[in-house]
N, C-alpha and C positions, 0 to 999 in steps of 0.2 A: 405464482412463480415469479422469479426475478431474473432479469438479464443484466449482465455487467459488461461494460465496455471500458477498457483501460487505454490510456494514452500517456505520452510524455517520456518514455524511455529513450535511450540513445547512448552515444559514445561521448565521454567527457574526460578531460584530464584530471588527475589527482588535484584535489583542492577546489574543484569546480562544484557547480550546483545543478540539480535537476528537480523538476516538479512533476510528480505523477498524479494523474487524475483517474478516477473510476466513477463512471456514471451508471446509476441503476435505473432500470425501467421495468414496467410490469406492475405487480402488486406491491408497490413501494410503501404503502401505509403501515405494513407490518414489519418493516425493516428495523432491526435492533442495532446491536453493535456492528461496527465496520472495522476492518483491519487490513493491514498489509503484511504479507509473508514474503519470504524470498527463498530461493533454492539455487545454490551454487553447484557447479558440476561435481558429482561424486559425494555430495553432502545431502543431509536431510533438509526438508523444508522447515524453516524456522519463523517464528513470529517476530516481526520487526516493530510494529506499533499497532495499537488498538484504541478505538474511541467509542464510548457508549453514546446512546442517543442524546443523553443530557450533557455530553462533552467531557466526561472523565476519560483520562488517557493513561496508557502505560506503554513503556518502551523496553526493547531489549537493551541490556547494558552497553552493548557494542555501538549503539547509535544515539544514546542519550547525549543531549547537548548539541547534536549535529542535525538530527532529523526532527521534523515537526509534523504531526498528523492533525488534520482538521476535517470538518465536514460541513456541508451546507444542506440542511435537511429540506429546505424548500426546493433545491435542485437535485436532491437525492444523490449527492456526489461526495466522495471522500477524496482527500488530497494527501500527498506525502511530499513535503518540502525537504529536499536532501541537500545539505550544505557540507562543505569540507569533505567531499567524497574521497574515499580511499580505494586503492585497488582491491582490497578485500571486501568491498561492497559490491563487487561485480557478481551479478546473479540475475536470474529471472524473477521478477517481482510480480506477485499475485494479489489481487484484491479479493477479500473475503467478506461476506455479508451474512449475518445471522437473520433468519426469517422464520419466525415462529419456532418450531423445533428442528428446522432444517438449516443448512448453510449452503451458500452458493459461492462459486469461484469464478474469477475472471480468467481470460485466456492466457494471461501472463504478458509481461513486457520486459524486454531485455535491457538491462543497465550494465554498461561496460565502462570501467574506470581505468584509464591507462596511466602508467607511472611515468 
């Protein structure tokens, strides 16, 4: 099993930056891809960015060029650097980890972007 602890959310003005972190613990040797999802009020949860164990990435069109996902396999941590934030980026952000044939979710961290 894997436990995930997220940090880094908060309130920021439009145009600002935030960095989210998600640290995994437990049976981390079997962790595969890591990702960030987000869910805004009244909307479905959506994929923001994903990174494989070897570092291949993909992003939602809405965040390309503004957000960067990275991971430190030695620390079992995934990061999301968010720049040029917009009010429409406001959501609860969730860390997601693939582990063998299962997936685990973090508890979520609120990101609020004021206009």
